N, C-alpha and C positions, 0 to 999 in steps of 0.2 A: 461541455459547453466551451466555446472559445472566447466568449465575452462575459465578464462578471458584472452584474447589476446589483445596486445596493439592496440589502435585505432579501435577496433572492438566493435560495439554496441551490448550489450547483454540485455536481458529482464529478470526481476525477476517477477514472477507471485505470488501474495499474494492473497489467498482466505480466506475470512471470511465466516464461515458457521453458519448461524443464525437458531436457533430452530424455529419450527412452531409457529406462533403467535408473533414473535419478529421482530422488524425493527430497523434500525439505520438511522440517518439523513445525508443527503447530503447538498451541498451548492446550492444556498444561503439559510440561515437559520435565523429565527427570534431571537432576543435577548433572552437569558435565555435558549437556547437549544444549544447542542454541535454537530457540524458536525463531520463526520468521517474524520480523517486526518491521513496521514502517513508522518513521517520524516525519511529520509534515510541518514545515515552517514557511513563513512567507512575509510579504510586505505588510507594513502597518495597515490595519484595517481589515485583515483577513482573520477569520476564526475557523478552525478545523474541528469537525465533529469526530465522534468515535468511528474508527475504521471498521469496515465490515468485511470479514473474512468468510469464505465458504466453510462448510462443514469439513472436518478432517476425515481421513480414512484410517482405520486401524492398521498398524504396521508392526509385525512381530519379528524380533530378532531371537531366534531359537538358542543361539550360543550363550546368551546371557539371560534367557528366559524372561524377557521383558517386552511389553507392548507399548507402542508409541502412537501419538496422534501425528499424522503425516499428510502431506499433499504431494501429488504427482501430476504429470501432464501440464495443463495450463492452469495457473492459479490466478484468479481475478480478485483483486482487492479494491473495494470501493471506499473513496475518501471524500466525505462531505465537506464543503467549504461554503462559508457565508461571507460576503463582502459588505463593508460599510463605506467603501470608497465611492465618492459621488462625482469625481471628475473623470473626464475622458483622459485615458492614458494607458499604462500597463501595470500589472502586478506580477511580481516574481514569486514563484513557489519552488521550494527545495524539498525533495523527497529523499530520505535516507533509508534504504532498504537493507536490512541485515538478515543474513541467512547462512545456513550451512547445508550444502548439497551433499547427499550421501548415496551410495549404491547399497546393494544387499550386503556387501563385504567390507566397505570402508567409507570413511567420511573425509571430505576435503576440508582444508583450512577454512574457518568462517570468514565471510566477506561482508563488506558494507559497500554498496554502490550508491552514488548520488545522482539523482535525476533533477535537472533544472527545467522548469516550465516558465514561459512568459505568456500571460493571458491579457487580453484587452480589458479595460474597464470603461464603463459608460454609465451615465446617470439614467434613472428611470424616466421615461418620457411619456407623458399623458397625451393622448390624441384629443385635439380640440376641433370640433366641427361647427 
């Protein structure tokens, strides 16, 4: 949605596009590895629900004889948000995405990327005829 209305549940779709041969980890994860996480914050009057991640795929590293929960390809994360803002205006949302991309042979340094969104706010309007 591009406009947030009071008491209406909206969904933010965040897609991570991983290059061929890369994967990121999901939860649960062994110590020393970083799961993919999203922290959502925003303007006063916004409440964020539990983020919905797709199912992970098993990923095995033979050298250490361990299996991990991983994502590859396109990872779509759904972030529910409810607004209590009743005025016409804008609301800011900040998504902090933390992940560690890896290949079959090595892992890159963990990263956190920040994504800022600005969405319109509007009151609920009842039709009177």
